C-alpha positions in Angstrom: -105.7 127.4 92.3 -102.6 129.3 92.9 -102.4 132.9 94.9 -100.7 134.1 91.2 -104.1 133.5 90.0 -106.0 134.7 92.0 -104.1 137.6 91.9 -104.4 138.2 88.6 -108.6 137.3 88.3 -108.5 139.8 91.4 -106.6 142.8 89.4 -108.8 142.5 86.1 -112.4 142.5 88.2 -111.5 145.5 89.6 -109.9 147.0 86.3 -113.6 146.2 85.4 -114.9 148.2 88.1 -112.8 150.4 87.5 -113.2 151.0 83.9 -116.9 151.3 84.8 -117.0 154.2 87.3 -115.4 156.0 84.4 -118.6 154.8 82.2 -121.2 155.2 84.4 -119.5 159.1 85.7 -119.3 159.6 81.8 -123.1 158.7 81.8 -124.2 160.9 84.8 -122.0 164.1 83.6 -124.1 164.1 79.9 -127.4 163.7 81.6 -126.2 166.8 84.4 -126.7 163.9 87.2 -125.1 162.9 90.8 -121.6 162.6 89.6 -118.8 160.0 91.6 -115.9 161.8 93.0 -112.4 162.8 91.1 -110.9 161.5 94.1 -112.9 158.0 94.0 -111.6 158.1 90.7 -108.4 158.7 91.1 -108.0 156.3 94.3 -109.8 153.5 92.3 -106.6 154.3 89.6 -103.8 153.5 92.3 -105.8 151.2 94.0 -104.4 148.5 90.9 -107.1 150.4 88.8 -105.0 151.3 86.1 -105.3 149.8 82.8 -109.8 150.7 83.3 -109.1 154.2 84.2 -106.8 154.0 81.2 -109.3 152.2 79.0 -112.3 154.7 80.2 -110.7 157.2 79.9 -109.7 156.1 75.9 -113.4 154.7 75.6 -115.5 157.3 77.0 -113.3 160.3 76.6 -114.1 160.8 79.8 -111.1 163.4 81.7 -109.2 164.1 79.2 -109.2 167.8 78.8 -108.3 167.5 83.0 -104.4 168.0 83.5 -104.9 166.0 86.9 -106.2 162.6 84.5 -103.5 163.2 82.0 -100.8 162.2 84.0 -101.9 160.7 87.1 -103.7 157.7 84.9 -100.4 157.0 83.3 -98.3 157.1 86.9 -100.5 154.9 88.2 -100.6 152.6 85.0 -97.6 152.2 85.5 -97.1 151.9 89.1 -99.8 149.2 88.9 -97.4 147.4 86.3 -94.3 147.4 88.3 -96.4 145.9 91.6 -98.2 142.8 89.7 -94.1 141.9 88.3 -92.9 141.9 91.6 -95.6 140.2 92.9 -96.0 137.5 89.8 -91.9 137.5 90.3 -92.2 137.6 94.3 -94.7 134.1 94.4 -93.2 132.3 91.4 -89.7 132.5 92.5 
C-alpha cells in the first residue's frame, strides 16, 4: 500500500472515532451521566474528524442548538477536506 492509502484509512478511522464520540456523548446526555468535554469534541473534529462530527451531529441530533458547533463543525469540514485534497495531490504528483 502507498502513502495515500494509509492516509485515507487513517482519516476514515479517525472520523469513525469522532462519530462515536458524538454518539457516546449524546447517550450520556440523555442519561444525565459523565459527558465528553465540548473542547474535546471540537479538537477531535479539527484533527481530520470533521465528516464524522458532522454526521454525528445530524444522525444523533447532538449539539445542533449550540451556535459554536453550528459554526465550527462546517468550518472544520472545509479545512479537513482542503488538507486531505492537498495531501492526496502532493503524494500523487
